[in-house]
MARVEX-442182 format. One line per 10 residues: their letters; for each residue x, y, z of C-alpha. Coordinates in Angstrom, 2 decimals, padded with zeros to 5 digits. Layout:
! MARVEX-442182
A	X:Y:Z ~ ...
This chain:
! MARVEX-442182
MPAAPASRHR	041.87:064.62:-045.69 ~ 041.23:060.94:-046.48 ~ 037.77:060.06:-047.68 ~ 035.39:058.16:-045.34 ~ 035.11:054.45:-046.08 ~ 032.20:053.53:-048.28 ~ 030.97:050.82:-045.83 ~ 031.41:050.00:-042.19 ~ 033.35:047.01:-041.02 ~ 030.99:044.16:-040.11
RGRTAARGFT	031.71:041.50:-037.55 ~ 031.84:037.97:-038.86 ~ 028.93:035.79:-037.86 ~ 028.96:032.04:-037.44 ~ 026.06:030.50:-039.28 ~ 023.65:028.52:-037.05 ~ 023.81:024.84:-037.83 ~ 020.84:022.53:-037.15 ~ 020.65:018.74:-036.86 ~ 020.69:016.79:-040.06
LIEMITVMAL	018.04:014.12:-040.60 ~ 020.59:011.35:-040.07 ~ 021.71:012.89:-036.76 ~ 018.12:013.19:-035.54 ~ 017.39:009.56:-036.43 ~ 020.56:008.48:-034.61 ~ 019.64:010.42:-031.47 ~ 016.10:009.04:-031.49 ~ 017.42:005.49:-031.89 ~ 019.78:005.98:-028.94
LAILAAIAFP	016.95:007.35:-026.79 ~ 014.76:004.36:-027.68 ~ 017.55:001.96:-026.70 ~ 018.12:003.74:-023.37 ~ 014.38:003.75:-022.63 ~ 014.15:000.01:-023.37 ~ 017.01:-000.60:-020.94 ~ 015.64:001.67:-018.20 ~ 011.93:000.71:-018.36 ~ 012.15:-002.71:-016.65
GFRELTVNMT	014.13:-001.18:-013.79 ~ 011.67:001.68:-013.44 ~ 008.70:-000.71:-013.45 ~ 010.32:-002.90:-010.82 ~ 010.91:000.17:-008.66 ~ 007.26:001.22:-009.05 ~ 005.97:-002.25:-008.16 ~ 008.22:-002.48:-005.10 ~ 007.13:000.98:-003.92 ~ 003.44:000.09:-004.27
VTDTTNDLVG	003.88:-003.18:-002.37 ~ 005.86:-001.41:000.38 ~ 003.38:001.48:000.70 ~ 000.43:-000.93:000.89 ~ 002.22:-003.03:003.50 ~ 003.01:000.06:005.58 ~ -000.64:001.17:005.41 ~ -001.84:-002.22:006.61 ~ 000.77:-002.51:009.36 ~ -000.17:001.00:010.48
ALNLARSEAV	-003.83:-000.02:010.73 ~ -002.92:-003.14:012.73 ~ -000.75:-001.14:015.15 ~ -003.55:001.41:015.56 ~ -006.07:-001.32:016.35 ~ -003.77:-002.93:018.89 ~ -002.94:000.31:020.70 ~ -006.58:001.46:020.73 ~ -007.72:-001.87:022.21 ~ -005.38:-001.30:025.15
KRGRPVAVIA	-006.28:002.40:025.48 ~ -010.06:001.93:025.25 ~ -010.23:-001.26:027.25 ~ -012.40:-002.95:024.64 ~ -011.73:-005.17:021.60 ~ -010.66:-003.45:018.39 ~ -010.44:-005.14:015.00 ~ -009.06:-004.54:011.54 ~ -011.82:-005.76:009.24 ~ -011.46:-006.49:005.51
NGGDWSAGWQ	-014.05:-004.63:003.44 ~ -016.63:-007.19:002.34 ~ -014.33:-009.94:003.61 ~ -011.77:-009.13:000.89 ~ -008.50:-007.54:002.03 ~ -007.81:-006.35:-001.53 ~ -010.97:-004.22:-001.25 ~ -009.44:-002.34:001.69 ~ -010.05:-002.40:005.42 ~ -011.23:-000.44:008.44
VVSARMEDGT	-010.24:-000.19:012.09 ~ -013.33:-000.64:014.28 ~ -013.83:-000.73:018.03 ~ -016.41:-002.88:019.82 ~ -019.49:-000.88:020.76 ~ -022.16:-000.96:023.43 ~ -025.53:-002.44:022.52 ~ -028.31:-002.39:025.11 ~ -025.71:-001.80:027.82 ~ -023.62:-004.78:026.74
LQAVPTSPGD	-020.18:-004.52:025.17 ~ -019.90:-006.45:021.92 ~ -017.40:-009.25:021.92 ~ -016.54:-008.73:018.25 ~ -016.62:-005.38:016.40 ~ -018.69:-005.24:013.23 ~ -018.03:-003.28:010.07 ~ -020.14:-000.11:009.76 ~ -019.95:-000.24:005.95 ~ -018.44:002.22:003.50
EAACAADIEN	-016.25:005.26:004.18 ~ -019.20:007.56:004.88 ~ -020.68:005.08:007.36 ~ -017.27:004.76:009.01 ~ -016.98:008.52:009.48 ~ -020.51:008.67:010.94 ~ -020.02:005.77:013.38 ~ -019.83:007.68:016.69 ~ -020.61:006.52:020.22 ~ -020.86:009.16:022.97
GVSICMRHRG	-018.75:011.54:020.90 ~ -016.01:008.95:020.28 ~ -015.32:007.41:016.88 ~ -016.05:003.70:016.73 ~ -014.67:003.37:013.19 ~ -011.24:005.00:013.41 ~ -009.85:004.44:009.94 ~ -011.17:003.43:006.54 ~ -008.97:002.39:003.64 ~ -010.30:001.77:000.14
PVAADYRILG	-009.18:-000.84:-002.41 ~ -005.50:-001.44:-003.07 ~ -003.99:-000.54:-006.45 ~ -005.40:-002.38:-009.47 ~ -004.00:-005.90:-009.99 ~ -002.38:-006.00:-006.53 ~ -003.79:-008.50:-004.03 ~ -003.84:-009.06:-000.29 ~ -004.37:-012.58:001.05 ~ -005.31:-013.19:004.69
AASGGGEDGV	-005.53:-016.33:006.79 ~ -006.39:-016.92:010.44 ~ -004.80:-019.95:012.09 ~ -006.33:-021.81:015.05 ~ -009.78:-020.23:014.76 ~ -011.29:-016.90:013.82 ~ -012.21:-015.42:010.46 ~ -009.86:-014.76:007.54 ~ -011.32:-011.25:007.17 ~ -010.98:-010.08:010.79
VLFGISGDLR	-007.87:-009.41:012.89 ~ -009.12:-008.92:016.46 ~ -007.07:-007.51:019.35 ~ -008.04:-007.81:023.00 ~ -007.62:-005.27:025.80 ~ -004.11:-006.57:026.55 ~ -003.04:-006.04:022.94 ~ -003.05:-009.78:022.30 ~ -004.64:-011.52:019.32 ~ -008.12:-012.91:019.96
QAASFDLNVC	-010.06:-015.73:018.28 ~ -007.10:-016.76:016.09 ~ -003.86:-018.25:017.43 ~ -001.99:-016.29:014.76 ~ -002.80:-014.35:011.61 ~ -000.94:-013.95:008.31 ~ -001.35:-011.44:005.50 ~ 000.41:-011.39:002.13 ~ 000.67:-008.23:000.02 ~ 001.11:-009.64:-003.49
RPPSDSGDAG	002.57:-008.14:-006.63 ~ 000.42:-007.91:-009.81 ~ 000.14:-011.04:-011.98 ~ 002.39:-009.56:-014.68 ~ 005.21:-009.30:-012.10 ~ 004.08:-012.00:-009.70 ~ 006.32:-013.86:-007.31 ~ 006.67:-014.70:-003.63 ~ 010.18:-013.27:-003.38 ~ 009.14:-009.69:-004.14
SRHIAIAGSG	005.86:-009.77:-002.19 ~ 005.49:-008.91:001.52 ~ 004.42:-011.10:004.43 ~ 002.82:-009.64:007.58 ~ 002.65:-011.96:010.60 ~ 000.62:-011.31:013.76 ~ 001.60:-013.57:016.66 ~ -000.77:-014.65:019.43 ~ 000.83:-012.03:021.70 ~ -000.24:-009.36:019.19
TITSRRDTTG	003.29:-008.66:017.96 ~ 003.27:-007.53:014.33 ~ 006.20:-008.19:012.01 ~ 006.68:-007.88:008.25 ~ 009.28:-009.13:005.83 ~ 009.88:-009.50:002.14 ~ 009.12:-012.93:000.60 ~ 005.84:-014.76:001.20 ~ 007.28:-018.22:000.62 ~ 005.68:-020.67:003.05
SPAGSCT	003.19:-018.12:004.40 ~ -000.08:-019.66:005.66 ~ -001.95:-016.91:003.77 ~ -001.09:-018.60:000.46 ~ 001.16:-018.12:-002.54 ~ 001.56:-014.86:-004.47 ~ 002.66:-016.61:-007.66
């Protein structure tokens, strides 16, 4: 009978091979190049998204004020916090004082005051929005009367005090420009429109 083999047959193994230093440096250099190419595009996307989101928030507040003025049968305004649109805004209805309806709504103050502003179980301050993102700006201008920090709607949904109102949502100074900023226009009828590019807007330049 043949003798048993002294050792078992072993399967061949492929040795694991890691990256060499030169290969790692090459990969890191390629990643750095790709990041440098992609970063400006990513930043532009981020800036555009912030401008668009801020514009949508403001247009939403304006539409809310207009619809609530019609529904409540009393003036409703979008008021810039402290007179500065970049500091945020609030949607406020006119209230009764000594049995008389106010002609112009007044700001209740900060977010807590807004939440606590109730008249006969109904919110007078319907929405409060804090400051916009750092370095972004909002410019506002009333034409034909009114205040630059107040957009007032009457009970028919029309614009009161001002003949028209314009708001610009501006990009940060590092990426400034009218072309990439947003213009919101409120006509005397109360119609609200927005578009990209603030060139020629009465609210001022975003450059």
